[in-house]
C-alpha positions as CSV (number, residue, x, y, z in Angstrom):
1,X,39.3,23.1,-5.4
2,X,42.5,24.2,-3.6
3,X,45.9,22.3,-4.8
4,X,49.3,23.2,-3.8
5,X,49.6,25.2,-7.6
6,X,47.6,27.6,-6.6
7,X,49.4,28.4,-3.3
8,X,52.7,28.1,-5.5
9,X,51.1,30.8,-7.7
10,X,50.3,33.0,-4.7
11,X,53.7,32.9,-3.3
12,X,55.4,33.5,-6.8
13,X,53.1,36.6,-7.1
14,X,54.2,37.9,-3.6
15,X,57.6,37.2,-4.8
16,X,57.2,39.9,-7.6
17,X,56.6,42.4,-4.5
18,X,59.9,41.8,-2.7
19,X,62.0,44.6,-1.8
20,X,65.5,43.3,-2.3
21,X,67.8,46.0,-3.4
22,X,70.9,44.8,-1.2
23,X,70.7,40.9,-1.5
24,X,69.2,40.5,-4.9
25,X,67.7,37.8,-3.4
26,X,63.5,38.0,-4.0
27,X,61.8,35.6,-1.5
28,X,57.8,34.8,-1.7
29,X,55.6,32.9,0.7
30,X,52.2,32.0,1.1
31,X,50.3,30.4,3.7
32,X,46.8,28.5,3.4
33,X,44.4,28.4,6.5
34,X,41.7,25.7,7.1
35,X,39.1,27.9,5.8
36,X,41.1,28.6,2.3
37,X,42.3,32.0,2.7
38,X,45.5,32.5,1.6
39,X,47.9,35.1,3.0
40,X,51.1,36.3,1.7
41,X,54.4,37.8,2.0
42,X,57.8,39.0,0.4
43,X,61.1,39.7,2.0
44,X,61.4,43.5,2.4
45,X,65.4,44.6,3.2
46,X,66.3,47.7,4.7
47,X,69.8,49.6,4.9
48,X,70.3,48.3,8.6
49,X,71.0,44.8,7.1
50,X,69.9,42.1,8.0
51,X,66.9,44.1,10.0
52,X,64.4,43.3,7.2
53,X,61.6,41.0,7.3
54,X,62.0,37.5,5.6
55,X,58.8,36.7,3.3
56,X,57.6,34.1,5.8
57,X,57.6,36.9,8.8
58,X,55.6,39.1,6.8
59,X,53.2,36.5,5.6
60,X,53.0,35.7,9.0
61,X,52.1,39.3,10.0
62,X,49.3,39.5,7.3
63,X,47.8,36.1,8.7
64,X,47.5,37.3,12.3
65,X,46.0,40.9,11.1
66,X,43.5,39.0,8.9
67,X,42.1,37.1,11.3
68,X,44.5,34.3,12.0
69,X,43.2,30.5,11.8
70,X,44.8,27.3,11.4
71,X,47.3,27.2,8.7
72,X,47.2,23.6,7.0
73,X,49.8,24.4,4.3
74,X,53.1,26.7,3.3
75,X,54.8,27.3,0.0
76,X,57.9,29.1,-0.3
77,X,59.9,30.4,-3.3
78,X,63.0,32.1,-4.5
79,X,63.5,33.4,-7.5
80,X,67.7,32.5,-7.5
81,X,67.5,29.5,-5.9
82,X,65.4,26.1,-6.6
83,X,63.7,24.5,-3.8
84,X,64.4,27.2,-1.3
85,X,63.7,26.3,2.5
86,X,62.5,29.4,5.5
87,X,65.9,30.2,7.2
88,X,66.2,28.9,10.9
89,X,64.7,31.8,12.4
90,X,61.5,31.5,10.2
91,X,61.5,27.8,10.6
92,X,61.0,28.7,14.6
93,X,58.5,31.3,13.5
94,X,56.7,29.1,11.3
95,X,56.5,26.3,13.9
96,X,54.9,28.7,16.8
97,X,51.8,28.5,14.2
98,X,51.6,25.2,12.7
99,X,51.5,21.6,13.8
100,X,54.1,19.3,12.8
101,X,52.0,17.7,10.2
102,X,51.7,20.7,8.4
103,X,52.7,20.8,4.6
104,X,55.4,22.9,3.6
105,X,55.7,23.3,-0.3
106,X,59.2,23.9,-1.7
107,X,59.1,25.4,-4.9
108,X,61.3,26.3,-7.8
109,X,60.1,29.0,-10.8
110,X,57.8,26.3,-12.2
111,X,56.3,25.1,-9.3
112,X,56.3,22.6,-6.3
113,X,59.1,20.6,-6.5
114,X,59.3,19.0,-3.0
115,X,56.6,18.9,0.0
116,X,57.9,17.9,3.5
117,X,56.1,18.7,7.0
118,X,57.2,21.3,9.6
119,X,58.3,18.6,11.7
120,X,60.5,17.6,8.9
121,X,61.8,20.9,9.0
122,X,62.4,21.4,12.7
123,X,62.0,18.5,14.5
124,X,63.4,20.1,17.8
125,X,61.8,23.4,17.8
126,X,61.0,25.2,20.9
127,X,57.2,25.2,22.0
128,X,55.7,28.2,23.7
129,X,54.4,26.0,26.6
130,X,57.8,25.4,28.1
131,X,57.8,29.4,28.5
132,X,54.8,29.2,30.9
């Protein structure tokens, strides 16, 4: 059986692989699909700051390259900030591939501290169908 805690552990393990020499702000993210697969990511900074990748963006890249699937829940953690939320750009990126009822677990270093939905985080996000 899967629980939000195992997704938290995956995000925390991903955070340990962050490359954040400039901000000193490592972040990890984990996405779970409806078939139980977990895809993780960490933030990766470059000297041309802020041209790096957020943890959520990296996880979405692994998810897409790994075959995709319906994302059912997400966990995000930052070492130096309890209950971290995705940045505005990542909220839109995540909304592109989730539904408004997709669970988003906000974590501290010990586990999930709050669960919200993507609809809560980005109630008026852009939808791709408006661009057609």
